[in-house]
SETOR-241194 format. One record per residue (C-alpha): residue number from 1; residue in one letter; x, y, z. Coordinates in steps of 0.2 Angstrom, whole numbers. Layout:
<torbas>
<torba><n>NUM</n><res>A</res><X>X</X><Y>Y</Y><Z>Z</Z></torba>
...
</torbas>
This chain:
<torbas>
<torba><n>1</n><res>M</res><X>436</X><Y>542</Y><Z>651</Z></torba>
<torba><n>2</n><res>S</res><X>444</X><Y>528</Y><Z>647</Z></torba>
<torba><n>3</n><res>T</res><X>451</X><Y>522</Y><Z>631</Z></torba>
<torba><n>4</n><res>E</res><X>439</X><Y>507</Y><Z>633</Z></torba>
<torba><n>5</n><res>I</res><X>424</X><Y>507</Y><Z>633</Z></torba>
<torba><n>6</n><res>T</res><X>408</X><Y>496</Y><Z>639</Z></torba>
<torba><n>7</n><res>E</res><X>393</X><Y>485</Y><Z>628</Z></torba>
<torba><n>8</n><res>R</res><X>382</X><Y>498</Y><Z>634</Z></torba>
<torba><n>9</n><res>Q</res><X>392</X><Y>513</Y><Z>627</Z></torba>
<torba><n>10</n><res>Q</res><X>396</X><Y>504</Y><Z>610</Z></torba>
<torba><n>11</n><res>E</res><X>377</X><Y>501</Y><Z>609</Z></torba>
<torba><n>12</n><res>I</res><X>374</X><Y>521</Y><Z>610</Z></torba>
<torba><n>13</n><res>I</res><X>388</X><Y>526</Y><Z>598</Z></torba>
<torba><n>14</n><res>N</res><X>383</X><Y>512</Y><Z>585</Z></torba>
<torba><n>15</n><res>V</res><X>363</X><Y>520</Y><Z>588</Z></torba>
<torba><n>16</n><res>S</res><X>370</X><Y>537</Y><Z>587</Z></torba>
<torba><n>17</n><res>L</res><X>379</X><Y>535</Y><Z>571</Z></torba>
<torba><n>18</n><res>A</res><X>362</X><Y>525</Y><Z>564</Z></torba>
<torba><n>19</n><res>L</res><X>352</X><Y>541</Y><Z>570</Z></torba>
<torba><n>20</n><res>I</res><X>363</X><Y>553</Y><Z>558</Z></torba>
<torba><n>21</n><res>T</res><X>365</X><Y>541</Y><Z>544</Z></torba>
<torba><n>22</n><res>E</res><X>347</X><Y>543</Y><Z>545</Z></torba>
<torba><n>23</n><res>S</res><X>343</X><Y>559</Y><Z>548</Z></torba>
<torba><n>24</n><res>G</res><X>360</X><Y>569</Y><Z>552</Z></torba>
<torba><n>25</n><res>I</res><X>368</X><Y>576</Y><Z>563</Z></torba>
<torba><n>26</n><res>Q</res><X>357</X><Y>588</Y><Z>570</Z></torba>
<torba><n>27</n><res>S</res><X>346</X><Y>572</Y><Z>575</Z></torba>
<torba><n>28</n><res>L</res><X>359</X><Y>567</Y><Z>587</Z></torba>
<torba><n>29</n><res>T</res><X>348</X><Y>572</Y><Z>604</Z></torba>
<torba><n>30</n><res>I</res><X>348</X><Y>562</Y><Z>620</Z></torba>
<torba><n>31</n><res>K</res><X>328</X><Y>558</Y><Z>618</Z></torba>
<torba><n>32</n><res>N</res><X>332</X><Y>554</Y><Z>600</Z></torba>
<torba><n>33</n><res>L</res><X>342</X><Y>540</Y><Z>605</Z></torba>
<torba><n>34</n><res>A</res><X>333</X><Y>536</Y><Z>623</Z></torba>
<torba><n>35</n><res>K</res><X>319</X><Y>532</Y><Z>609</Z></torba>
<torba><n>36</n><res>R</res><X>327</X><Y>523</Y><Z>596</Z></torba>
<torba><n>37</n><res>I</res><X>336</X><Y>512</Y><Z>609</Z></torba>
<torba><n>38</n><res>G</res><X>321</X><Y>508</Y><Z>617</Z></torba>
<torba><n>39</n><res>F</res><X>328</X><Y>513</Y><Z>638</Z></torba>
<torba><n>40</n><res>A</res><X>325</X><Y>531</Y><Z>649</Z></torba>
<torba><n>41</n><res>E</res><X>335</X><Y>546</Y><Z>646</Z></torba>
<torba><n>42</n><res>S</res><X>344</X><Y>544</Y><Z>661</Z></torba>
<torba><n>43</n><res>A</res><X>348</X><Y>527</Y><Z>658</Z></torba>
<torba><n>44</n><res>I</res><X>362</X><Y>535</Y><Z>645</Z></torba>
<torba><n>45</n><res>Y</res><X>368</X><Y>549</Y><Z>658</Z></torba>
<torba><n>46</n><res>R</res><X>375</X><Y>538</Y><Z>667</Z></torba>
<torba><n>47</n><res>H</res><X>388</X><Y>533</Y><Z>652</Z></torba>
<torba><n>48</n><res>Y</res><X>388</X><Y>547</Y><Z>642</Z></torba>
<torba><n>49</n><res>E</res><X>387</X><Y>565</Y><Z>653</Z></torba>
<torba><n>50</n><res>N</res><X>376</X><Y>576</Y><Z>636</Z></torba>
<torba><n>51</n><res>K</res><X>379</X><Y>575</Y><Z>615</Z></torba>
<torba><n>52</n><res>I</res><X>396</X><Y>582</Y><Z>616</Z></torba>
<torba><n>53</n><res>Q</res><X>403</X><Y>570</Y><Z>627</Z></torba>
<torba><n>54</n><res>I</res><X>396</X><Y>554</Y><Z>613</Z></torba>
<torba><n>55</n><res>L</res><X>400</X><Y>565</Y><Z>598</Z></torba>
<torba><n>56</n><res>L</res><X>418</X><Y>563</Y><Z>609</Z></torba>
<torba><n>57</n><res>A</res><X>415</X><Y>546</Y><Z>610</Z></torba>
<torba><n>58</n><res>I</res><X>412</X><Y>542</Y><Z>589</Z></torba>
<torba><n>59</n><res>L</res><X>430</X><Y>552</Y><Z>587</Z></torba>
<torba><n>60</n><res>D</res><X>439</X><Y>541</Y><Z>597</Z></torba>
<torba><n>61</n><res>F</res><X>432</X><Y>527</Y><Z>589</Z></torba>
<torba><n>62</n><res>F</res><X>439</X><Y>533</Y><Z>572</Z></torba>
<torba><n>63</n><res>K</res><X>455</X><Y>538</Y><Z>580</Z></torba>
<torba><n>64</n><res>R</res><X>459</X><Y>524</Y><Z>587</Z></torba>
<torba><n>65</n><res>N</res><X>454</X><Y>514</Y><Z>572</Z></torba>
<torba><n>66</n><res>T</res><X>466</X><Y>524</Y><Z>559</Z></torba>
<torba><n>67</n><res>E</res><X>477</X><Y>524</Y><Z>573</Z></torba>
<torba><n>68</n><res>Q</res><X>477</X><Y>506</Y><Z>569</Z></torba>
<torba><n>69</n><res>L</res><X>480</X><Y>509</Y><Z>548</Z></torba>
<torba><n>70</n><res>F</res><X>492</X><Y>519</Y><Z>550</Z></torba>
<torba><n>71</n><res>S</res><X>503</X><Y>512</Y><Z>561</Z></torba>
<torba><n>72</n><res>N</res><X>500</X><Y>496</Y><Z>547</Z></torba>
<torba><n>73</n><res>Q</res><X>506</X><Y>506</Y><Z>533</Z></torba>
<torba><n>74</n><res>L</res><X>524</X><Y>514</Y><Z>546</Z></torba>
<torba><n>75</n><res>N</res><X>527</X><Y>499</Y><Z>550</Z></torba>
<torba><n>76</n><res>S</res><X>529</X><Y>489</Y><Z>533</Z></torba>
<torba><n>77</n><res>N</res><X>543</X><Y>488</Y><Z>519</Z></torba>
<torba><n>78</n><res>E</res><X>530</X><Y>490</Y><Z>505</Z></torba>
<torba><n>79</n><res>N</res><X>534</X><Y>503</Y><Z>493</Z></torba>
<torba><n>80</n><res>A</res><X>527</X><Y>518</Y><Z>500</Z></torba>
<torba><n>81</n><res>L</res><X>515</X><Y>522</Y><Z>485</Z></torba>
<torba><n>82</n><res>V</res><X>510</X><Y>507</Y><Z>488</Z></torba>
<torba><n>83</n><res>R</res><X>506</X><Y>510</Y><Z>508</Z></torba>
<torba><n>84</n><res>I</res><X>499</X><Y>528</Y><Z>503</Z></torba>
<torba><n>85</n><res>E</res><X>485</X><Y>519</Y><Z>491</Z></torba>
<torba><n>86</n><res>K</res><X>485</X><Y>506</Y><Z>507</Z></torba>
<torba><n>87</n><res>L</res><X>477</X><Y>522</Y><Z>517</Z></torba>
<torba><n>88</n><res>F</res><X>467</X><Y>529</Y><Z>503</Z></torba>
<torba><n>89</n><res>V</res><X>457</X><Y>511</Y><Z>499</Z></torba>
<torba><n>90</n><res>T</res><X>454</X><Y>507</Y><Z>519</Z></torba>
<torba><n>91</n><res>H</res><X>447</X><Y>526</Y><Z>522</Z></torba>
<torba><n>92</n><res>F</res><X>437</X><Y>526</Y><Z>506</Z></torba>
<torba><n>93</n><res>R</res><X>430</X><Y>507</Y><Z>513</Z></torba>
<torba><n>94</n><res>K</res><X>428</X><Y>513</Y><Z>531</Z></torba>
<torba><n>95</n><res>F</res><X>418</X><Y>530</Y><Z>529</Z></torba>
<torba><n>96</n><res>A</res><X>407</X><Y>520</Y><Z>513</Z></torba>
<torba><n>97</n><res>N</res><X>402</X><Y>507</Y><Z>526</Z></torba>
<torba><n>98</n><res>T</res><X>397</X><Y>520</Y><Z>537</Z></torba>
<torba><n>99</n><res>P</res><X>394</X><Y>535</Y><Z>531</Z></torba>
<torba><n>100</n><res>S</res><X>387</X><Y>544</Y><Z>544</Z></torba>
<torba><n>101</n><res>L</res><X>408</X><Y>546</Y><Z>552</Z></torba>
<torba><n>102</n><res>V</res><X>409</X><Y>556</Y><Z>537</Z></torba>
<torba><n>103</n><res>A</res><X>397</X><Y>569</Y><Z>545</Z></torba>
<torba><n>104</n><res>V</res><X>402</X><Y>569</Y><Z>563</Z></torba>
<torba><n>105</n><res>I</res><X>421</X><Y>571</Y><Z>557</Z></torba>
<torba><n>106</n><res>F</res><X>418</X><Y>583</Y><Z>545</Z></torba>
<torba><n>107</n><res>S</res><X>409</X><Y>595</Y><Z>553</Z></torba>
<torba><n>108</n><res>E</res><X>417</X><Y>611</Y><Z>556</Z></torba>
<torba><n>109</n><res>E</res><X>399</X><Y>619</Y><Z>560</Z></torba>
<torba><n>110</n><res>I</res><X>399</X><Y>610</Y><Z>576</Z></torba>
<torba><n>111</n><res>F</res><X>416</X><Y>609</Y><Z>580</Z></torba>
<torba><n>112</n><res>R</res><X>420</X><Y>628</Y><Z>580</Z></torba>
<torba><n>113</n><res>N</res><X>407</X><Y>628</Y><Z>595</Z></torba>
<torba><n>114</n><res>E</res><X>415</X><Y>616</Y><Z>604</Z></torba>
<torba><n>115</n><res>K</res><X>432</X><Y>619</Y><Z>610</Z></torba>
<torba><n>116</n><res>E</res><X>435</X><Y>595</Y><Z>617</Z></torba>
<torba><n>117</n><res>L</res><X>426</X><Y>593</Y><Z>600</Z></torba>
<torba><n>118</n><res>S</res><X>436</X><Y>603</Y><Z>590</Z></torba>
<torba><n>119</n><res>T</res><X>453</X><Y>597</Y><Z>601</Z></torba>
<torba><n>120</n><res>K</res><X>450</X><Y>580</Y><Z>598</Z></torba>
<torba><n>121</n><res>V</res><X>447</X><Y>583</Y><Z>577</Z></torba>
<torba><n>122</n><res>A</res><X>463</X><Y>591</Y><Z>578</Z></torba>
<torba><n>123</n><res>E</res><X>474</X><Y>577</Y><Z>586</Z></torba>
<torba><n>124</n><res>I</res><X>469</X><Y>567</Y><Z>574</Z></torba>
<torba><n>125</n><res>M</res><X>473</X><Y>576</Y><Z>560</Z></torba>
<torba><n>126</n><res>N</res><X>487</X><Y>580</Y><Z>566</Z></torba>
<torba><n>127</n><res>L</res><X>491</X><Y>564</Y><Z>570</Z></torba>
<torba><n>128</n><res>N</res><X>486</X><Y>556</Y><Z>554</Z></torba>
<torba><n>129</n><res>I</res><X>496</X><Y>571</Y><Z>542</Z></torba>
<torba><n>130</n><res>A</res><X>514</X><Y>566</Y><Z>554</Z></torba>
<torba><n>131</n><res>S</res><X>511</X><Y>548</Y><Z>548</Z></torba>
<torba><n>132</n><res>L</res><X>508</X><Y>552</Y><Z>531</Z></torba>
<torba><n>133</n><res>T</res><X>525</X><Y>561</Y><Z>532</Z></torba>
<torba><n>134</n><res>T</res><X>536</X><Y>547</Y><Z>538</Z></torba>
<torba><n>135</n><res>I</res><X>527</X><Y>536</Y><Z>525</Z></torba>
<torba><n>136</n><res>I</res><X>533</X><Y>551</Y><Z>512</Z></torba>
<torba><n>137</n><res>K</res><X>550</X><Y>552</Y><Z>517</Z></torba>
<torba><n>138</n><res>D</res><X>553</X><Y>534</Y><Z>519</Z></torba>
<torba><n>139</n><res>G</res><X>548</X><Y>534</Y><Z>501</Z></torba>
<torba><n>140</n><res>Q</res><X>560</X><Y>549</Y><Z>495</Z></torba>
<torba><n>141</n><res>Q</res><X>574</X><Y>542</Y><Z>503</Z></torba>
<torba><n>142</n><res>K</res><X>571</X><Y>528</Y><Z>495</Z></torba>
<torba><n>143</n><res>G</res><X>569</X><Y>534</Y><Z>479</Z></torba>
<torba><n>144</n><res>E</res><X>550</X><Y>531</Y><Z>476</Z></torba>
<torba><n>145</n><res>I</res><X>545</X><Y>547</Y><Z>479</Z></torba>
<torba><n>146</n><res>R</res><X>548</X><Y>564</Y><Z>473</Z></torba>
<torba><n>147</n><res>N</res><X>559</X><Y>574</Y><Z>483</Z></torba>
<torba><n>148</n><res>D</res><X>556</X><Y>592</Y><Z>477</Z></torba>
<torba><n>149</n><res>I</res><X>542</X><Y>595</Y><Z>485</Z></torba>
<torba><n>150</n><res>E</res><X>543</X><Y>594</Y><Z>507</Z></torba>
<torba><n>151</n><res>A</res><X>535</X><Y>579</Y><Z>514</Z></torba>
<torba><n>152</n><res>S</res><X>523</X><Y>587</Y><Z>524</Z></torba>
<torba><n>153</n><res>H</res><X>517</X><Y>600</Y><Z>513</Z></torba>
<torba><n>154</n><res>L</res><X>514</X><Y>580</Y><Z>502</Z></torba>
<torba><n>155</n><res>A</res><X>505</X><Y>572</Y><Z>518</Z></torba>
<torba><n>156</n><res>T</res><X>497</X><Y>589</Y><Z>516</Z></torba>
<torba><n>157</n><res>M</res><X>487</X><Y>591</Y><Z>499</Z></torba>
<torba><n>158</n><res>I</res><X>484</X><Y>570</Y><Z>497</Z></torba>
<torba><n>159</n><res>L</res><X>476</X><Y>572</Y><Z>515</Z></torba>
<torba><n>160</n><res>G</res><X>467</X><Y>588</Y><Z>511</Z></torba>
<torba><n>161</n><res>S</res><X>460</X><Y>578</Y><Z>497</Z></torba>
<torba><n>162</n><res>L</res><X>457</X><Y>563</Y><Z>501</Z></torba>
<torba><n>163</n><res>R</res><X>445</X><Y>575</Y><Z>514</Z></torba>
<torba><n>164</n><res>M</res><X>438</X><Y>583</Y><Z>499</Z></torba>
<torba><n>165</n><res>F</res><X>434</X><Y>571</Y><Z>489</Z></torba>
<torba><n>166</n><res>V</res><X>426</X><Y>561</Y><Z>504</Z></torba>
<torba><n>167</n><res>K</res><X>415</X><Y>577</Y><Z>508</Z></torba>
<torba><n>168</n><res>Q</res><X>408</X><Y>579</Y><Z>488</Z></torba>
<torba><n>169</n><res>W</res><X>402</X><Y>560</Y><Z>489</Z></torba>
<torba><n>170</n><res>S</res><X>394</X><Y>566</Y><Z>508</Z></torba>
<torba><n>171</n><res>M</res><X>385</X><Y>580</Y><Z>499</Z></torba>
<torba><n>172</n><res>S</res><X>383</X><Y>574</Y><Z>482</Z></torba>
<torba><n>173</n><res>N</res><X>371</X><Y>564</Y><Z>493</Z></torba>
<torba><n>174</n><res>Y</res><X>380</X><Y>546</Y><Z>490</Z></torba>
<torba><n>175</n><res>S</res><X>376</X><Y>548</Y><Z>471</Z></torba>
<torba><n>176</n><res>F</res><X>392</X><Y>536</Y><Z>465</Z></torba>
<torba><n>177</n><res>N</res><X>404</X><Y>523</Y><Z>472</Z></torba>
<torba><n>178</n><res>L</res><X>419</X><Y>530</Y><Z>484</Z></torba>
<torba><n>179</n><res>E</res><X>428</X><Y>514</Y><Z>483</Z></torba>
<torba><n>180</n><res>K</res><X>430</X><Y>514</Y><Z>467</Z></torba>
<torba><n>181</n><res>K</res><X>428</X><Y>531</Y><Z>459</Z></torba>
<torba><n>182</n><res>G</res><X>443</X><Y>532</Y><Z>479</Z></torba>
<torba><n>183</n><res>N</res><X>453</X><Y>522</Y><Z>470</Z></torba>
<torba><n>184</n><res>E</res><X>453</X><Y>532</Y><Z>455</Z></torba>
<torba><n>185</n><res>L</res><X>459</X><Y>548</Y><Z>465</Z></torba>
<torba><n>186</n><res>S</res><X>470</X><Y>537</Y><Z>473</Z></torba>
<torba><n>187</n><res>N</res><X>478</X><Y>532</Y><Z>456</Z></torba>
<torba><n>188</n><res>S</res><X>480</X><Y>549</Y><Z>448</Z></torba>
<torba><n>189</n><res>I</res><X>488</X><Y>555</Y><Z>467</Z></torba>
<torba><n>190</n><res>K</res><X>502</X><Y>542</Y><Z>461</Z></torba>
<torba><n>191</n><res>T</res><X>507</X><Y>547</Y><Z>445</Z></torba>
<torba><n>192</n><res>L</res><X>509</X><Y>567</Y><Z>454</Z></torba>
<torba><n>193</n><res>L</res><X>523</X><Y>558</Y><Z>466</Z></torba>
<torba><n>194</n><res>V</res><X>532</X><Y>549</Y><Z>455</Z></torba>
<torba><n>195</n><res>P</res><X>549</X><Y>554</Y><Z>454</Z></torba>
</torbas>
């Protein structure tokens, strides 16, 4: 599938995310999707073979957004701690505005048996860790970030805490302000990273 998506494919992605937000990932079926959009199931099959292809499209959509976020910070000359904070803030804002992405990205139980999905999630995770490791190494060389811990370990800890925090928010039925509490978490992580 090409990386360019049609207007209709974007509509299918948007409606899929809306269904997931309202009723959970299990509610994403071709039948429910067709009913919501208002056309025959066969029309959806012209754009996506099945539910897995739709989930892959959602993951690709997230991957493109994430790559852009990391690319902006990789190319920035700001202090590494500021760049990491911006990554946190931007991710929290994205998840707060589109909570259904959390349901898709953190659905390990669904991906476990779907090789294509688990491969795509692993690809996103590996890219994010590699990009964050580069930012941390740069910060370590400039004396902005402690260098007594390997950069890749710090990247894993940071992304792991981001993931756990977002998952807590999701599991609590979005009971707290993700951006506000996320800023507090980001400040705590910055404190741990300072040399």
